[in-house]
C-alpha positions as a printed Julia matrix, in Angstrom:
290×3 Matrix{Float64}:
 261.32   -7.5    -62.13
 258.2    -8.87   -60.4
 258.38   -6.49   -57.45
 255.49   -4.54   -59.0
 253.19   -7.35   -57.82
 253.62   -5.97   -54.31
 252.19   -2.59   -55.31
 248.77   -1.62   -53.99
 246.96   -1.86   -57.33
 248.4    -5.29   -58.15
 247.63   -6.67   -54.69
 243.99   -5.52   -55.1
 243.77   -6.98   -58.6
 245.2   -10.3    -57.43
 242.76  -10.5    -54.52
 239.86   -9.84   -56.88
 241.07  -12.64   -59.16
 241.37  -15.04   -56.23
 237.82  -14.18   -55.14
 236.35  -14.5    -58.63
 237.67  -18.0    -59.3
 235.75  -19.9    -56.56
 232.71  -17.68   -57.04
 232.42  -18.51   -60.73
 233.08  -22.19   -60.08
 230.17  -22.2    -57.61
 227.93  -20.34   -60.07
 228.75  -22.97   -62.67
 227.74  -25.8    -60.33
 224.57  -23.88   -59.39
 223.52  -23.79   -63.04
 224.56  -27.42   -63.49
 222.36  -28.51   -60.57
 219.47  -26.52   -62.02
 219.99  -28.42   -65.27
 219.91  -31.72   -63.4
 216.7   -30.75   -61.58
 215.06  -29.7    -64.85
 215.98  -33.0    -66.51
 214.67  -34.96   -63.51
 211.44  -32.92   -63.44
 210.86  -33.46   -67.17
 211.27  -37.2    -66.68
 208.87  -37.15   -63.71
 206.22  -35.2    -65.63
 206.48  -37.46   -68.66
 206.24  -40.63   -66.57
 203.28  -39.39   -64.51
 201.38  -38.16   -67.56
 201.81  -41.56   -69.22
 200.73  -43.47   -66.11
 197.25  -44.95   -66.04
 194.78  -42.74   -64.1
 193.86  -44.04   -60.63
 191.1   -42.97   -58.22
 192.15  -39.8    -56.46
 191.38  -41.42   -53.07
 194.38  -43.73   -53.65
 196.77  -40.8    -53.92
 195.6   -38.34   -51.28
 193.43  -37.88   -48.21
 192.31  -35.01   -45.93
 195.35  -33.17   -44.56
 197.69  -35.07   -46.91
 200.66  -33.24   -48.41
 201.09  -34.36   -52.0
 204.72  -35.5    -52.46
 206.69  -34.38   -55.46
 206.71  -37.93   -56.82
 202.92  -37.64   -57.34
 202.9   -34.2    -58.99
 201.0   -34.31   -62.32
 199.89  -37.87   -61.62
 196.61  -38.49   -63.45
 193.67  -39.32   -61.2
 189.92  -39.7    -61.51
 187.17  -38.49   -59.19
 183.46  -39.23   -59.32
 180.95  -37.02   -57.56
 178.76  -33.92   -57.77
 180.01  -30.35   -58.18
 179.21  -27.99   -55.3
 178.79  -24.69   -57.12
 177.63  -22.96   -53.92
 181.19  -22.99   -52.63
 182.84  -22.33   -55.98
 185.56  -19.64   -55.9
 187.9   -18.01   -58.39
 191.65  -17.71   -58.0
 192.83  -14.23   -58.92
 195.7   -13.06   -61.15
 196.32  -16.2    -63.17
 197.29  -16.43   -66.84
 196.17  -18.71   -69.64
 198.25  -20.28   -72.43
 198.33  -16.9    -74.22
 199.56  -15.07   -71.09
 196.28  -13.21   -70.67
 195.53  -12.34   -67.05
 192.32  -13.72   -65.63
 191.14  -16.15   -62.94
 190.98  -19.89   -62.35
 187.66  -21.5    -61.51
 187.97  -23.71   -58.42
 184.92  -25.89   -57.81
 184.57  -28.46   -55.0
 183.57  -31.96   -56.15
 181.67  -33.87   -53.47
 182.64  -37.54   -53.67
 180.28  -40.42   -52.99
 181.63  -40.8    -49.45
 180.92  -37.14   -48.64
 184.5   -35.96   -48.78
 185.53  -33.24   -51.19
 188.28  -32.82   -53.78
 189.01  -29.4    -55.25
 188.88  -29.23   -59.05
 190.57  -26.48   -61.04
 188.11  -26.36   -63.95
 190.24  -23.91   -65.96
 190.75  -20.24   -66.83
 188.25  -17.49   -67.6
 188.75  -13.73   -68.14
 188.52  -11.55   -65.07
 185.65   -9.11   -64.6
 186.13   -5.5    -65.68
 186.16   -4.48   -62.02
 188.34   -6.49   -59.68
 185.7    -6.42   -56.97
 183.12   -8.05   -59.26
 182.72  -11.79   -59.68
 183.53  -12.82   -63.27
 181.23  -14.66   -65.64
 181.83  -18.36   -64.99
 180.27  -21.1    -67.11
 178.23  -23.41   -64.87
 179.65  -26.75   -63.82
 177.95  -29.91   -65.07
 174.96  -31.01   -62.98
 174.49  -34.46   -61.56
 177.16  -37.05   -61.0
 180.25  -36.66   -63.17
 183.64  -38.32   -63.44
 186.53  -35.92   -63.74
 190.06  -36.79   -64.82
 192.81  -34.42   -63.77
 196.44  -33.95   -62.89
 197.11  -34.05   -59.15
 198.81  -30.96   -57.78
 199.98  -29.98   -54.3
 198.37  -27.26   -52.21
 199.68  -23.81   -53.05
 201.48  -21.82   -50.35
 203.08  -18.41   -50.35
 206.47  -19.94   -49.59
 206.34  -22.35   -52.53
 204.63  -20.11   -55.1
 205.71  -16.61   -54.07
 202.06  -15.48   -54.3
 200.96  -13.31   -51.38
 197.81  -14.55   -49.67
 196.01  -11.23   -49.56
 193.27  -10.69   -47.0
 190.04   -8.75   -47.36
 189.32   -9.94   -50.91
 185.84   -9.73   -52.44
 183.48  -12.59   -51.71
 184.36  -15.95   -53.35
 187.78  -14.75   -54.52
 191.07  -16.21   -53.29
 194.76  -15.95   -54.1
 195.87  -19.55   -53.5
 194.5   -23.02   -54.16
 194.73  -24.54   -50.7
 192.68  -27.47   -49.41
 192.92  -26.45   -45.75
 191.58  -22.97   -46.45
 188.71  -24.34   -48.52
 187.89  -27.02   -45.91
 187.33  -24.23   -43.37
 184.98  -22.46   -45.79
 183.09  -25.53   -46.97
 182.79  -27.28   -43.61
 183.68  -30.71   -45.04
 186.75  -32.91   -45.19
 188.78  -31.91   -48.23
 191.44  -34.12   -49.78
 194.93  -32.64   -49.77
 196.0   -30.98   -53.01
 193.68  -30.51   -55.98
 192.94  -31.82   -59.47
 193.79  -29.83   -62.58
 190.96  -30.93   -64.89
 191.86  -32.45   -68.26
 188.56  -34.27   -69.01
 185.78  -33.87   -69.82
 186.43  -30.86   -72.03
 184.42  -27.75   -71.31
 181.68  -26.79   -73.8
 182.97  -23.98   -75.98
 186.39  -24.32   -74.3
 185.24  -22.22   -71.37
 186.67  -22.45   -68.84
 189.91  -23.02   -70.77
 191.56  -26.21   -69.55
 195.11  -25.85   -68.29
 197.6   -27.2    -70.88
 200.13  -29.9    -70.02
 203.27  -28.64   -68.32
 206.3   -28.31   -70.57
 208.47  -31.4    -70.22
 210.52  -31.21   -73.42
 212.62  -28.1    -72.92
 215.66  -28.3    -70.65
 216.5   -24.61   -70.79
 219.97  -23.1    -71.1
 221.25  -24.0    -67.63
 223.94  -26.36   -68.92
 225.21  -23.74   -71.36
 225.36  -21.19   -68.54
 227.33  -23.66   -66.4
 229.9   -24.17   -69.17
 230.16  -20.4    -69.65
 230.88  -19.84   -65.95
 233.58  -22.52   -65.98
 235.16  -21.03   -69.12
 235.21  -17.66   -67.37
 236.87  -19.36   -64.41
 239.66  -20.65   -66.66
 239.97  -17.31   -68.41
 240.49  -15.2    -65.27
 243.92  -16.61   -64.27
 245.0   -16.66   -67.92
 244.08  -13.0    -68.21
 245.95  -12.24   -64.97
 249.13  -13.92   -66.3
 248.87  -11.96   -69.57
 248.58   -8.69   -67.66
 251.56   -9.59   -65.47
 253.76  -10.42   -68.46
 252.71   -7.23   -70.25
 253.53   -5.16   -67.18
 256.93   -6.88   -66.93
 257.72   -6.11   -70.59
 256.66   -2.5    -70.18
 258.9    -2.06   -67.15
 261.85   -3.72   -68.89
 261.39   -1.45   -71.92
 261.24    1.6    -69.65
 264.43    0.48   -67.88
 266.3     0.05   -71.21
 265.2     3.51   -72.32
 266.52    5.12   -69.15
 269.89    3.35   -69.56
 270.27    4.5    -73.17
 269.36    8.1    -72.31
 272.13    8.44   -69.7
 275.09    7.53   -72.12
 277.94    9.97   -73.37
 277.88   12.24   -76.47
 274.39   12.61   -77.67
 275.52   15.33   -80.24
 273.58   18.18   -78.71
 276.43   20.76   -78.56
 279.99   21.89   -77.53
 282.38   19.95   -79.9
 285.51   21.21   -81.71
 285.55   24.55   -83.51
 284.93   23.11   -86.97
 281.74   21.53   -85.8
 279.78   24.74   -86.24
 280.31   24.72   -90.03
 281.79   28.31   -90.18
 285.58   28.96   -90.66
 287.36   30.83   -87.89
 289.05   34.16   -88.63
 292.33   34.82   -86.77
 292.24   37.93   -84.6
 295.27   39.49   -86.32
 293.76   39.21   -89.77
 290.66   40.94   -88.55
 292.67   43.85   -87.27
 294.56   44.14   -90.57
 291.38   44.31   -92.57
 290.04   47.05   -90.35
 293.32   49.1    -90.72
 293.51   48.98   -94.54
 292.36   52.32   -95.98
 289.85   52.37   -98.72
 291.05   53.2   -102.2
């Protein structure tokens, strides 16, 4: 009764089931690994934000690639802002998801080297080709505290590094690009300013990264694995249903081919009308009327 499994439609269905099972198992592990990375990142952010700030020169140097272990590490830098080489970073959002620009100002350290400081967000100009209104950076020597971030690249951020932009506008925060423009040694990475606060909250300081939410990756992983268990169960149910349907059809065919289904041709009395002998009929016809 299981010969139907060799039919074309059942072979295709079975192959689909066999392909779905490992695929959904892999998707479950993919979501599980994303959950693990999110948990590890949250722990890293929390630890680095709680760590005591250190001089930025201890964490990075010109040409240095900031390792992931130092992301969001708090650092201090003392120097003078170079507003002549200040640029804005296009198409960035603030905490309210408004599109604007980030203000990137070089801070010249006491030894002559430079660290890039993301001073925060301001609205973009009405025309994209125009330079927006940017509150001036503090004059004189200042000490800035910020979160250390790695240089942005197209590969890591997905942001295209467009060419031919208006003067003093860029797409990425990249120390190598700015070193070529400034003509000084620039420390790798940049500082995301957290102190001192800007007068009138402009530029808007970048808020702390979220390190409390873990997302729904673990729930998605469990869902994929439940689907994995459900696929073979569903296949077995379909097979058993098909087997019952075929057995029922076979029993119906056997019953339909049996003797005497009462549809016609029995003995004479079966019609419900009495027979009249032929001789009697002739006698009736020969009797004259009175």
